[in-house]
C-alpha positions in Angstrom: 20.6 29.5 1.0 19.1 31.0 4.1 16.3 28.8 5.0 13.1 28.6 7.5 11.9 25.2 8.5 8.5 24.5 9.8 7.4 21.1 10.6 6.1 19.1 13.7 5.8 15.6 13.6 8.6 12.8 13.2 7.7 12.6 9.7 9.2 16.3 9.3 12.3 15.3 10.8 14.2 13.8 7.8 13.7 16.8 5.7 15.1 19.0 8.2 18.2 16.8 8.8 18.4 16.6 5.0 18.5 20.5 4.4 21.0 21.0 7.2 23.1 18.2 5.9 23.2 19.8 2.3 25.0 22.8 3.8 21.8 25.1 4.0 21.7 27.8 6.7 18.7 27.1 8.7 18.1 30.2 10.6 14.9 29.3 12.3 12.7 26.3 12.7 9.0 26.8 13.3 6.7 24.2 15.0 3.8 23.9 16.9 3.9 24.7 21.2 4.7 21.7 23.1 1.7 19.8 23.9 0.4 17.4 26.8 0.7 13.6 26.6 -1.7 11.2 26.6 -1.2 10.7 30.6 -0.6 13.6 32.8 -0.5 17.3 32.1 3.2 17.3 31.2 4.2 19.3 28.2 6.2 17.5 25.6 8.2 19.2 22.7 7.4 18.2 19.1 9.6 15.6 17.4 10.9 18.6 15.3 11.7 20.7 18.1 13.8 18.0 20.1 15.9 17.5 16.8 16.4 21.3 16.2 17.5 21.6 19.8 19.8 18.8 19.3 21.3 20.6 16.2 21.7 23.6 18.0 18.7 25.5 16.1 16.8 28.5 17.2 13.1 27.2 17.5 10.0 29.3 17.5 6.7 27.8 18.5 4.0 30.5 18.0 0.4 30.0 19.3 -0.6 31.6 15.9 1.7 32.1 12.9 -0.7 34.7 11.8 0.0 37.0 14.5 1.7 40.2 13.3 4.6 40.5 15.5 5.6 37.1 14.5 5.7 37.7 11.1 7.7 41.0 11.7 10.1 38.5 13.4 10.2 36.4 10.3 10.9 39.0 7.8 13.6 40.2 9.9 15.4 37.0 9.5 16.1 37.8 5.8 15.4 34.3 4.9 15.7 33.5 1.0 13.0 30.3 1.5 11.2 28.5 3.8 10.5 24.5 3.8 7.5 22.9 5.3 6.6 19.5 6.3 3.4 18.8 8.2 3.8 22.3 10.2 0.0 21.8 11.1 -0.9 25.9 10.9 -2.5 27.8 8.0 0.0 29.9 6.6 -1.5 33.5 5.8 -0.2 35.6 2.7 1.7 38.2 5.1 3.8 35.6 6.5 4.2 33.9 2.7 5.6 37.3 1.6 8.1 37.2 4.5 10.8 35.3 2.5 12.7 36.5 -0.7 11.5 33.4 -2.8 8.8 31.2 -1.7 7.5 28.7 1.0 7.6 25.3 -0.4 5.8 22.3 0.7 6.3 18.6 0.8 3.0 17.0 0.7 2.7 13.3 0.6 0.6 12.4 -2.5 1.0 12.8 -6.4 -1.0 16.1 -6.8 -3.7 17.1 -7.3 -4.8 13.8 -6.0 -5.2 13.7 -2.2 -5.2 17.3 -1.3 -5.6 17.9 2.5 -4.7 16.7 5.8 -4.7 12.8 5.3 -3.6 11.9 2.2 -1.4 8.7 2.8 -4.5 7.5 4.9 -7.2 8.2 2.4 -4.8 6.6 -0.4 -4.5 3.3 1.6 -8.4 3.4 2.3 -9.2 3.9 -1.4 -7.1 1.1 -2.5 -4.8 3.0 -4.5 -1.6 1.3 -5.8 0.3 4.2 -6.3 1.0 7.3 -4.3 4.1 9.5 -3.9 5.0 13.1 -2.8 5.1 16.4 -4.2 6.7 19.7 -3.5 4.8 22.9 -4.3 4.9 26.7 -3.8 2.4 27.3 -1.2 -0.3 29.8 -1.7 -3.6 30.6 -0.3 -5.6 27.6 -1.7 -5.5 24.2 0.2 -2.6 22.5 -1.4 -3.3 24.2 -4.8 -0.1 25.9 -5.5 2.4 24.8 -8.5 4.4 21.7 -8.5 8.0 22.1 -8.4 9.0 18.1 -8.2 7.3 14.9 -7.6 8.3 11.3 -7.0 6.0 8.1 -7.1 5.8 5.1 -4.8 4.0 1.8 -4.8 1.7 1.0 -1.8 2.5 -2.3 -0.6 -0.4 -4.8 0.3 1.2 -4.7 3.9 1.4 -0.8 4.3 -0.2 0.9 7.1 -0.5 4.6 7.1 2.5 4.6 9.4 4.8 2.7 7.2 4.0 4.4 4.4 4.6 7.9 5.9 7.9 7.0 7.3 8.8 5.6 3.8 7.6 8.7 2.0 9.2 11.0 4.7 12.4 9.2 4.0 11.7 9.5 0.2 10.4 13.0 0.2 13.6 14.6 2.0 16.2 14.7 -0.9 13.0 15.8 -3.0 12.8 18.9 -0.7 16.6 19.4 -1.2 16.5 19.3 -4.9 13.5 21.6 -5.2 14.9 24.1 -3.1 18.4 24.1 -4.8 16.4 24.5 -8.3 14.4 27.2 -6.9 17.4 29.1 -5.6 19.6 28.8 -9.0 16.4 29.8 -10.8 16.4 26.6 -12.7 13.0 25.6 -11.1 9.5 26.0 -13.3 6.9 25.3 -11.1 4.0 24.0 -13.1 0.3 24.9 -12.1 -1.7 21.8 -11.0 -4.5 20.2 -13.5 -8.0 20.6 -12.4 -8.4 17.1 -13.6 -7.9 14.4 -11.0 -8.3 16.6 -8.0 -9.4 14.7 -4.8 -9.5 15.9 -1.2 -8.1 14.0 1.8 -9.9 15.2 4.9 -8.6 14.6 8.4 -9.7 11.2 9.8 -12.3 11.0 12.4 -13.1 8.6 14.9 -16.0 7.4 12.7 -13.8 6.8 9.7 -11.9 4.5 12.2 -14.7 2.2 13.2 -14.7 -1.1 11.7 -17.5 -1.9 9.5 -17.7 -5.7 9.4 -20.5 -5.8 6.7 -17.9 -4.0 3.8 -16.0 -7.0 1.6 -12.8 -8.3 3.3 -10.4 -6.2 1.2 -12.1 -3.0 2.2 -12.1 -3.9 6.1 -8.2 -4.7 5.4 -7.6 -1.2 3.8 -9.7 0.7 6.4 -8.0 -0.9 9.1 -4.4 -0.3 7.4 -5.1 3.3 6.7 -6.0 4.1 10.5 -3.1 2.4 11.8 -1.5 3.9 13.9 -3.7 6.9 14.3 -6.5 7.2 15.1 -6.4 3.9 15.4 -9.1 1.4 14.1 -11.7 0.0 16.6 -14.6 -1.9 17.2 -17.0 -3.0 20.0 -16.5 -6.5 21.6 -19.5 -8.8 22.8 -19.9 -6.5 26.0 -20.3 -3.4 24.3 -16.9 -2.3 25.3 -14.3 -0.7 22.7 -11.3 -2.5 21.5 -8.5 -1.3 19.1 -7.4 -3.6 16.4 -4.2 -4.0 14.5 -3.9 -5.0 10.7 -6.0 -8.0 9.5 -5.3 -10.5 6.7 -8.1 -11.4 4.3 -8.5 -15.1 4.2 -10.3 -16.2 0.9 -9.8 -20.0 1.5 -11.8 -19.8 4.8 -15.5 -20.4 4.7 -17.5 -16.9 5.3 -19.6 -16.2 8.0 -22.1 -13.6 9.5 -20.1 -10.2 9.6 -18.4 -9.6 12.6 -18.7 -13.1 13.8 -15.8 -14.5 15.7 -14.5 -17.9 15.6 -11.2 -19.7 16.1 -9.9 -21.8 13.2 -6.4 -23.2 12.4 -4.7 -21.3 15.2 -6.2 -17.8 14.0 -9.0 -15.7 14.9 -11.2 -15.0 12.0 -13.9 -12.4 11.9 -16.7 -12.5 9.4 -17.2 -9.6 6.8 -19.3 -9.0 3.6 -17.1 -11.4 1.8 -14.3 -13.4 3.1 -13.2 -13.7 6.8 -10.3 -11.8 7.9 -7.7 -13.1 10.4 -6.9 -10.7 13.5 -3.2 -9.9 14.5 -3.5 -7.9 17.6 -6.2 -6.5 19.7 -6.4 -3.8 22.6 -9.4 -3.9 24.9 -10.1 -0.6 26.3 -7.5 0.2 29.2 -4.9 -2.8 27.9 -2.0 -2.9 25.7 -2.3 -4.4 22.2 -2.1 -8.2 22.7 -1.9 -11.1 20.2 -5.4 -12.1 18.8 -4.9 -15.8 19.9 -4.0 -14.8 23.3 -6.9 -12.6 23.8 -9.0 -15.3 22.5 -8.5 -17.8 24.9 -8.5 -15.3 27.7 -11.9 -14.0 26.7 -13.8 -17.3 26.5 -16.5 -16.2 24.6 -19.7 -17.9 23.7 -20.3 -19.8 20.3 -21.4 -17.1 17.8 -19.9 -14.0 19.6 -19.7 -10.9 17.5 -17.6 -7.8 17.2 -19.6 -4.6 16.2 -23.0 -4.3 15.0 -24.9 -7.6 13.9 
């Protein structure tokens, strides 16, 4: 098939690679424009752009994919279909009509659960045990199109949003390959999504990533894992400055304390929650790289009863 691929972050790369390796002709790769890094004004290509250029593929990075001239360019490619993985722009009807068959999206949830921008993060934060990936025909609604294929994957107790996304990206690549093959051969029978069990996964905000120590330990654990690596779970230190936290481990066998209260016990730095304490793994005070929580504790020399966050 003659394909267009649209994607931007690292999690989109496995699907692009799988489509090429399966023998599809990728006539163009769409991605977001080069963006400045965290430090300085130097522009950097997206991971998808970097990979596509290594493979010698044509790359397009429009500011607006809805621009009529850009849509005309896509139409002139005479593509059979388009594959989309975390592209980052809304695809308008005129663009959707610019390929022969359909634009197919790989979404990292079992739809109709967790439609939206942060399905993996929200699934972890909600305590879901099972997630997965779905391929569907893109239409105007938010992740509402008919389903071509799905897979399921168990969420591990140690999973962060980063590790789970990486795994689903790897597992989802062959799902997209199979879905497009079925679409091209006429064997696919996309099934309309049920209106039962619909849930939405809004993009995470900085407020979502703030650790609320008054919550139960298992909820603190989920919130932090769901926000790792981005936007990064954070709290305030006793001096009022901000620090980012790595995943924590609930310690049911340890005595509970005031939510947010710090103590060292058994070689671990513990923080009180609304139930059991949790053990910190890493901490990154403002302007510093993540460090082992024990090393931070020894250097911080905090007073007894010191607390993180609000009391």
